[in-house]
matplotlib code that plots the C-alpha trace (Angstrom):
import matplotlib.pyplot as plt

x = [26.7, 28.6, 31.9, 34.6, 36.6, 36.0, 37.2, 34.2, 31.5, 30.6, 29.7, 27.4, 26.0, 25.1, 23.8, 21.3, 20.1, 19.3, 17.4, 15.4, 14.9, 16.4, 18.0, 21.4, 19.5, 17.2, 20.1, 21.8, 18.5, 18.0, 21.4, 22.5, 25.3, 26.0, 25.0, 28.8, 29.8, 27.5, 28.8, 32.4, 31.5, 29.8, 32.8, 34.9, 36.7, 35.8, 35.1, 32.1, 32.6, 31.8, 29.5, 27.3, 26.7, 23.6, 22.0, 23.2, 21.7, 18.2, 18.1, 19.1, 16.4, 18.5, 17.4, 18.6, 21.7, 22.1, 22.1, 24.8, 26.8, 26.9, 27.7, 30.7, 32.1, 31.8, 33.8, 36.4, 35.4, 34.1, 35.5, 32.8, 32.3, 30.0, 27.3, 24.7, 23.1, 22.1, 19.1, 17.9, 15.0, 13.1, 9.9, 10.5, 11.0, 9.2, 6.3, 6.7, 3.3, 3.7, 3.2, 6.1, 7.8, 7.6, 10.5, 9.7, 8.9, 9.5, 8.4, 6.4, 9.8, 7.9, 5.1, 7.8, 9.8, 6.7, 5.3, 8.6, 9.1, 5.8, 5.7, 9.3, 9.1, 8.3, 6.9, 3.4, 1.1, 1.4, -1.4, -1.3, -3.4, -3.2, -6.3, -6.7, -8.6, -8.1, -5.3, -3.2, -0.7, -1.9, -1.1, 2.2, 3.4, 2.2, 4.5, 7.2, 7.0, 6.9, 10.1, 11.9, 10.7, 11.3, 14.6, 12.5, 10.2, 12.1, 8.5, 7.6, 5.2, 1.4, -0.7, -4.5, -6.7, -10.0, -11.8, -11.9, -11.2, -13.6, -12.4, -12.4, -10.3, -7.6, -7.5, -6.9, -4.5, -2.4, -2.4, -1.5, 1.6, 3.0, 2.0, -1.1, -4.9, -7.9, -10.3, -12.1, -13.2, -16.1, -17.2, -15.5, -14.8, -13.0, -10.7, -9.9, -9.0, -6.8, -5.0, -4.4, -2.9, -0.8, 0.3, 1.0, 4.4, 5.2, 6.9, 5.2, 4.1, 0.2, -1.0, -4.7, -5.0, -8.1, -10.2, -13.8, -15.1, -13.8, -15.4, -13.3, -10.0, -11.1, -11.1, -7.5, -5.6, -3.5, -3.2, -0.9, 2.5, 5.4, 3.3, 2.5, -0.2, -0.8, -4.1, -5.2, -8.4, -10.6, -12.8, -12.3, -12.0, -12.0, -10.3, -9.0, -9.6, -6.1, -3.9, -1.5, -3.6, -1.8, -4.0, -2.2, -2.4, -1.5, 2.4, 3.2, 4.0, 7.0, 8.5, 8.5, 7.4, 5.7, 8.7, 10.9, 8.3, 8.5, 12.1, 12.3, 9.8, 11.3, 14.5, 16.2, 16.9, 13.7, 11.9, 14.4, 13.7, 10.0, 9.8, 7.2, 4.8, 5.2, 4.8, 1.5, 0.4, 1.2, -0.9, -3.8, -3.8, -3.7, -0.5, -2.2, 0.3, -1.6, -2.6, 0.8, 2.4, -0.1, 0.5, 4.2, 3.9, 1.7, 4.7, 7.2, 5.1, 6.8, 3.5, 1.5, 4.2, 3.0, 4.8, 4.3, 2.7, -0.1, -1.0, -1.0, -3.6, -5.4, -5.5, -6.7, -9.6, -10.6, -10.7, -13.1, -15.5, -15.1, -17.9, -17.8, -19.9, -16.8, -14.2, -11.0, -11.7, -11.6, -7.8, -8.1, -10.3, -8.6, -5.6, -7.6, -9.3, -5.9, -5.0, -8.1, -8.9, -5.8, -6.4, -7.8, -11.2, -10.3, -8.0, -10.6, -12.9, -10.4, -10.0, -13.9, -14.0, -11.6, -14.1, -16.1, -13.4, -13.8, -11.2, -7.7, -6.2, -6.8, -4.6, -4.2, -6.8, -9.5, -9.0, -9.3, -12.4, -14.2, -13.4, -13.7, -10.7, -7.8, -4.6, -2.0, -4.5, -5.5, -1.7, -0.9, -4.0, -3.1, 0.8, -0.6, -2.5, 0.5, 2.5, 0.0, 0.2, -3.7, -3.0, -0.4, 1.6, 0.5, 2.3, 3.2, 2.2, -1.4, -2.5, -4.5, -6.4, -6.4, -9.8, -10.5, -9.6, -11.9, -14.5, -13.7, -13.8, -17.2, -18.7, -17.5, -18.8, -22.1, -22.2, -22.4, -25.3, -27.2, -24.7, -24.9, -28.5, -28.4, -25.9, -28.6, -31.0, -29.1, -28.5, -25.1, -23.0, -21.8, -18.6, -20.4, -21.7, -18.5, -16.6, -18.8, -18.7, -14.8, -14.4, -17.3, -15.1, -11.9, -13.2, -14.5, -11.1, -9.1, -11.3, -8.3, -5.8, -6.1, -3.5, -5.3, -8.7, -7.2, -5.7, -9.2, -11.0, -11.9, -12.8, -15.3, -16.9, -17.1, -18.6, -21.3, -22.2, -22.4, -24.7, -27.1, -27.1, -27.4, -30.0, -28.2, -31.0, -29.4, -25.7, -26.6, -26.9, -24.6, -22.0, -23.2, -22.4, -19.1, -17.6, -19.2, -16.2, -13.5, -15.5, -16.6, -13.2, -12.2, -15.0, -17.3, -20.4, -22.2, -21.8, -22.8, -26.0]
y = [15.5, 12.6, 11.8, 11.0, 8.6, 5.8, 8.0, 10.1, 7.0, 8.3, 11.7, 10.1, 8.0, 11.1, 12.6, 9.7, 9.5, 13.2, 13.2, 10.3, 12.2, 9.4, 10.4, 8.7, 6.9, 5.6, 4.2, 2.6, 0.8, -0.5, -1.8, -3.0, -0.5, 2.0, 5.9, 6.3, 3.8, 5.7, 9.0, 8.0, 6.1, 9.3, 11.5, 9.0, 8.5, 4.8, 2.7, 0.7, -3.1, -5.2, -7.4, -4.5, -3.5, -4.9, -3.8, -0.3, -0.5, -1.6, 1.2, 3.6, 2.3, 1.2, -0.9, -2.3, -1.1, 1.6, -1.0, -3.1, 0.3, 0.6, -2.9, -3.0, 0.3, -1.0, -4.0, -2.4, -3.5, 0.1, 3.6, 5.9, 7.8, 5.0, 6.0, 8.0, 11.3, 11.0, 12.3, 9.9, 7.8, 9.2, 9.0, 5.5, 4.4, 1.2, 1.5, 0.4, 0.8, -1.5, 0.3, 0.9, -2.5, -3.5, -2.3, -5.4, -8.3, -11.8, -15.4, -16.8, -18.5, -21.2, -19.2, -16.6, -19.5, -21.0, -17.5, -16.8, -19.8, -19.7, -16.2, -15.9, -18.8, -17.5, -20.7, -19.0, -16.9, -17.4, -16.6, -17.1, -16.5, -15.8, -16.4, -15.7, -13.6, -9.9, -9.1, -12.3, -10.4, -11.2, -7.6, -7.5, -10.8, -9.5, -6.4, -8.2, -10.4, -7.4, -6.1, -9.5, -9.9, -6.6, -7.4, -10.4, -8.0, -5.5, -3.6, -2.9, -3.9, -2.7, -2.6, -2.2, -2.6, -4.2, -3.5, 0.3, 0.6, -0.2, -2.1, 0.8, 3.0, 0.2, -0.2, 3.4, 3.2, 0.5, 2.1, 5.3, 3.6, 3.1, 5.9, 5.2, 7.2, 5.1, 7.2, 8.0, 4.2, 4.3, 0.4, -2.3, -4.6, -1.7, -1.0, -4.3, -5.1, -1.7, -2.9, -6.4, -4.9, -2.9, -5.8, -8.4, -7.3, -6.4, -8.7, -6.9, -8.6, -7.3, -7.5, -7.3, -7.0, -7.8, -9.1, -10.0, -12.1, -13.5, -11.4, -8.5, -10.1, -11.7, -8.4, -7.6, -10.5, -9.8, -12.0, -15.2, -14.2, -13.5, -11.3, -12.6, -12.0, -12.0, -11.8, -11.7, -12.3, -13.2, -15.3, -18.9, -17.7, -19.8, -17.8, -20.9, -24.4, -25.2, -22.4, -21.9, -21.1, -20.4, -20.2, -17.8, -18.8, -17.0, -17.2, -20.8, -20.9, -23.5, -21.2, -18.3, -15.9, -14.0, -13.2, -12.4, -9.7, -8.5, -8.7, -6.2, -3.8, -3.8, -5.0, -8.6, -7.1, -6.4, -9.6, -11.5, -9.7, -10.2, -13.5, -15.2, -12.2, -11.9, -15.5, -15.7, -12.3, -13.9, -17.1, -14.8, -12.8, -15.9, -15.2, -12.9, -10.6, -7.5, -8.1, -8.6, -5.6, -3.4, -4.7, -4.6, -0.8, -0.4, -1.7, 0.6, 3.6, 6.3, 8.5, 5.8, 3.6, 0.1, -3.0, -6.2, -7.7, -4.9, -5.5, -9.5, -8.7, -6.3, -8.7, -11.6, -9.6, -8.0, -11.6, -12.7, -10.4, -9.9, -10.5, -14.5, -14.7, -14.4, -16.5, -15.6, -11.9, -12.1, -11.6, -8.8, -6.8, -7.4, -5.8, -2.8, -2.7, -2.4, 0.6, 2.4, 2.6, 4.5, 7.3, 10.7, 11.3, 13.9, 11.4, 8.8, 10.9, 11.4, 7.8, 7.2, 9.8, 8.0, 5.0, 7.5, 7.4, 4.6, 5.2, 3.8, 6.7, 10.1, 13.3, 15.6, 18.3, 15.8, 14.4, 18.3, 18.7, 15.5, 16.1, 20.1, 21.0, 22.5, 20.9, 21.4, 19.5, 16.9, 16.4, 16.1, 13.3, 11.4, 11.1, 9.4, 7.0, 6.3, 5.5, 3.2, 1.4, 2.3, 4.1, 3.5, 5.6, 5.3, 7.2, 11.2, 12.2, 10.3, 7.7, 4.8, 2.1, -1.5, -2.8, -4.4, -1.1, 0.6, -1.5, -0.8, 2.6, 2.8, 0.7, 3.3, 6.0, 4.0, 3.4, 7.2, 7.5, 9.5, 12.3, 11.9, 12.5, 15.6, 16.9, 16.5, 18.1, 20.8, 21.4, 20.8, 18.2, 14.8, 13.2, 11.4, 14.6, 16.6, 14.0, 14.0, 18.1, 18.2, 16.0, 18.1, 21.2, 19.3, 18.5, 22.2, 23.4, 21.2, 20.7, 21.5, 19.6, 15.9, 14.4, 15.5, 14.2, 11.0, 10.5, 11.1, 8.8, 6.4, 9.0, 10.6, 7.3, 6.6, 10.1, 9.5, 5.9, 7.5, 10.2, 7.5, 5.2, 7.8, 9.3, 13.0, 14.4, 17.8, 16.7, 13.7, 16.1, 18.4, 15.8, 14.2, 18.0, 18.1, 14.8, 14.3, 15.4, 13.6, 10.5, 10.5, 10.8, 7.8, 5.8, 5.7, 6.3, 3.0, 4.2, 8.0, 6.6]
z = [-17.8, -19.5, -17.3, -19.9, -17.2, -14.9, -12.3, -12.8, -12.3, -8.8, -10.1, -12.8, -10.0, -8.1, -10.7, -11.7, -8.1, -7.9, -11.3, -9.9, -6.5, -4.6, -1.4, -0.3, 2.5, 0.0, -2.3, 0.4, 1.5, -2.2, -2.4, 1.0, 1.3, 4.0, 3.5, 4.4, 1.7, -0.9, 0.0, -0.6, -3.9, -5.4, -4.6, -6.3, -3.0, -3.4, -6.7, -6.9, -6.8, -9.4, -7.4, -6.5, -10.3, -10.5, -7.5, -8.1, -11.7, -10.2, -7.9, -10.4, -12.9, -15.7, -18.2, -21.9, -23.2, -20.7, -17.9, -20.0, -20.4, -16.8, -15.8, -18.4, -16.8, -13.3, -14.3, -16.2, -19.5, -20.8, -20.1, -18.5, -22.1, -22.7, -19.9, -21.3, -19.7, -16.1, -17.1, -20.0, -20.5, -17.4, -19.5, -20.2, -16.8, -16.1, -13.9, -10.1, -8.3, -5.2, -2.0, 0.2, 1.5, 5.3, 7.4, 9.8, 7.5, 8.7, 7.9, 5.0, 3.5, 2.1, 0.6, -0.8, -2.5, -4.1, -5.5, -6.5, -8.5, -9.9, -11.0, -12.4, -15.1, -18.7, -20.4, -19.7, -18.3, -14.5, -12.3, -8.6, -5.4, -1.8, 0.3, 4.0, 6.6, 7.1, 8.8, 8.0, 5.7, 2.3, 1.2, 2.9, 1.0, -2.3, -1.3, -0.5, -3.6, -5.9, -4.2, -4.6, -8.1, -9.6, -11.3, -13.0, -14.8, -16.9, -17.8, -14.0, -11.4, -11.8, -8.7, -8.1, -5.1, -6.4, -3.1, -3.5, -7.3, -10.4, -13.1, -15.7, -13.6, -13.1, -16.8, -17.5, -14.9, -16.3, -19.8, -18.6, -17.1, -20.2, -21.8, -23.5, -23.0, -23.0, -21.3, -24.6, -24.7, -22.4, -22.3, -20.7, -23.7, -26.0, -22.8, -21.8, -25.8, -25.7, -22.2, -23.4, -26.6, -24.5, -22.3, -25.1, -25.7, -21.7, -19.1, -16.0, -12.9, -12.1, -8.3, -7.9, -4.2, -2.3, -5.2, -3.9, -6.7, -9.8, -12.0, -10.8, -11.7, -15.2, -17.4, -15.8, -16.8, -19.6, -22.6, -22.9, -22.5, -20.3, -18.1, -14.5, -12.1, -8.4, -6.8, -3.1, -1.3, 1.5, -0.8, -2.7, -6.1, -9.0, -11.9, -13.3, -12.5, -11.8, -10.6, -8.0, -4.6, -1.3, 1.8, 4.3, 7.8, 10.8, 12.1, 13.4, 17.0, 16.5, 13.8, 16.3, 13.8, 16.4, 18.4, 15.4, 14.7, 18.3, 18.0, 15.1, 16.6, 20.1, 19.9, 21.2, 24.7, 25.4, 24.0, 26.0, 29.2, 29.0, 27.0, 28.9, 29.0, 25.1, 24.2, 26.3, 24.7, 21.0, 21.9, 23.1, 19.7, 17.9, 16.2, 13.8, 12.0, 12.2, 15.7, 16.8, 15.1, 16.6, 20.3, 19.7, 18.5, 21.8, 24.0, 22.0, 22.4, 23.9, 24.2, 26.2, 28.0, 29.5, 30.8, 29.1, 32.2, 32.6, 28.6, 29.1, 32.2, 29.8, 27.2, 29.4, 30.5, 26.9, 25.5, 28.0, 27.2, 23.2, 20.6, 20.0, 16.7, 14.6, 16.4, 14.3, 14.7, 18.4, 18.5, 16.3, 18.1, 21.5, 19.9, 18.4, 21.8, 23.8, 21.5, 21.1, 24.8, 26.0, 23.5, 24.4, 23.7, 21.0, 19.2, 19.6, 17.8, 14.8, 14.4, 14.4, 11.8, 9.6, 9.0, 6.5, 3.9, 1.4, -1.2, -1.2, 0.9, 2.2, 2.9, 5.8, 5.1, 4.3, 7.5, 9.1, 7.2, 8.5, 11.8, 11.7, 13.0, 11.8, 10.0, 13.0, 15.4, 12.9, 12.2, 16.1, 16.7, 13.7, 14.7, 17.7, 15.6, 13.6, 16.7, 17.8, 14.2, 14.0, 10.7, 8.1, 5.6, 1.8, -1.1, -1.5, 2.2, 2.4, 4.8, 5.0, 7.2, 7.1, 5.9, 9.5, 11.3, 8.6, 9.9, 13.5, 13.3, 11.5, 14.4, 17.0, 14.8, 14.3, 18.2, 18.6, 16.1, 19.0, 18.3, 14.6, 15.1, 17.3, 14.9, 12.1, 14.0, 14.9, 11.3, 11.5, 9.1, 10.5, 9.7, 6.5, 5.2, 5.6, 3.7, 1.1, 0.9, 1.3, -1.9, -3.8, -2.8, -3.8, -7.2, -8.1, -7.0, -8.9, -11.9, -14.4, -12.4, -13.8, -11.8, -8.6, -9.8, -10.9, -7.3, -5.7, -7.8, -5.3, -2.8, -5.2, -5.8, -2.1, -1.6, -4.2, -2.5, 1.0, -0.4, -2.0, 0.9, 3.6, 1.5, 1.7, -0.8, -0.8, -1.3, -3.8, -7.0, -5.6, -5.4, -9.1, -10.8, -9.2, -9.8, -13.2, -15.4, -13.6, -13.3, -16.7, -18.0, -15.9, -18.0, -15.0, -16.9, -15.9, -12.1, -12.7, -14.3]

ax = plt.figure().add_subplot(projection="3d")
ax.plot(x, y, z, "-o")
ax.set_aspect("equal")
plt.show()
């Protein structure tokens, strides 16, 4: 379809949007327009204002000459006959691998300004770091930066979680994002060289999330050029002697960032009404973003209604009996306990079982298998966890746990070790064993579905690690056989050996 006059630009925009599988609501959100305005533009009842051309071009993933044609048409410098087919260049779209942006983002203005300035400059390879404790918002800041700077990086945004993925798989994913297959390169050095060759001519932003040591990061750095790298970590990394490193701290009370986050979740009227109680709650939580978000979700829950004064009283009691060994985590544990303690026993059991997952994310069938229930029951329980912000959405109908929540779930699961022992003695599979068996069966059922296998690489590796550490002598060889082809294709022979 190629429109032949300016009057048909709206139809072209609609066709392009549908080709990219964007809804009108998603296009409106990306451009700052209302859904009603988008509908009128697409039906040619309203012309697209020239000052909106760049935003719409970004949302419709138009690059190079196609973008120039589009902007010229919107500005009246060319007729719509210059526009290409709405379906062109779909195989050459720049990758954008960042997770969904947070709907309730607040604060971090100084950090955002500094990172945007450093990462966007093109004089040299820019490498920046964000350091801070778990739950402080490192990943959230990195996601927000990725969306804010996507226009500055025409070759896209690459994203990797270093705590749940290995270097070889990450390099393979980076290469594949640009249409290159490097799985035949089974040694690290050759794969690093190949990916650096690919990135040498690119201007892309590379986000390396939750790095645990500098050795994880160095093989993933691009060559000197126009790429930029953002690294998040809890640790003090020494990638370079001099690099821009930001130490992220809790929200500052004087900036009222905790209050703004509560306003975004609970609404201004509610926050004004219970301002005193909410201020005290934020103080007890140490103004930690993750804890604030969870408690605000608790107050906003329609399934488990509670007043701000009652929640404040609970927090005070919990704070007095928290484990004092790790002072910074006291507020986090308190916010977790507040949500966990109100869950029904069946939902608590499902949450505990989520601690067995070790990959980036997981899906509903895996959850159902791990807790030995049906998908409908698991879905209902999962909704309760999502309502309280104990589980977060990932990509394509998948779910993930914040690392602190994963550890919290595992603690509860291990406290029930007597139950695990009883299951073993009764020759029943415990949640760890069921997780391993689920991914064994997943690998067997999808042995010719490479995309599906790639999606579960992290879970396959976690299943092998679990079988090894927990001495599942019968399951370990079964898992090795099931995962062999998939992990070999990912270049993970060393781990397999």
